[in-house]
N, C-alpha and C positions, 0 to 999 in steps of 0.2 A: 657812765661818766666816771665811776672809779677806776676802770681800766686805762681811760685817757689820762687822768691824772697819775696813775702809777708809771706809765711810760713816759710821760713828759718829765717826770723827776729823775727817773732812771737816766734819760739822755742828757738831762741837764748836770746830773753827777758823772758821767762818763766825759763829758766835756770838759768838766772841771778837772777830773782826774789827768785828762789828757794834757790839759794846760800846766797843771803843777808837775806832771812827768816832764815837760820841757824846761820849767823852770829849775825844777832840781835835778837835772838830768846826771848830774856829778854824782849825787847821793845815791840815787837809784842803781845807777852801774855799781857802785860800790856794795850796795846792799846786794845786788845780783853776784858779784864776784865772792863776796862772803858767803853767800848760800852755797854757791858752786863749789866752792872749797869745802865747806863743812859737808856737803854731799859725797863729793869723791874721797875726803877722809873717811866717812861713816862707810863707804862701799869697800875701802881697802882693808879697813878694819875688819869687816864682817867676812872678806875673803880669807884674812890672814886667820881668823877664828875657826872657820871651818875647816882649813888645811890643817891647823893644830889638833882639831877634832879627829880629821881621818887619820892622821900621825898616830895621835894617842890610840886610836882603835887599832891600828895597824900593829903596833908595838905591843899591844895587850894580846891580840890574837897570836903574833908570833912567839910570845912568851908562854904560850900552853904548852905543857908537855904533859902527856899522858900518864897516868899514874900506873907504876909496874908493880904487881905486888909483891912484898918482901918475903913472904912465907913460901918455903921451898915446895912445898905439897900442893900447892894452887897450880891450877893449868895457867900457862902462858901459850897465847897462839895457838891452842890445841894440843901443846905437849906437855906431859908432868914432867916438871923439873925435878 
């Protein structure tokens, strides 16, 4: 009994939403366009952010210069300076 009432209520709600969708079609389309624009903007920002991170990591790695000992008596690459 409860299952029948639940299914019937959901079917009526679905029909009402379809009718409201036809009545307010212009507003629904505007909402979909706004959501599409927001999602695409977010994806572009995310791609740009990831690219900036990769660039920063590359620059950080390329700046690394191994330290060369300044003391003349220390071995440098196996040779005594």
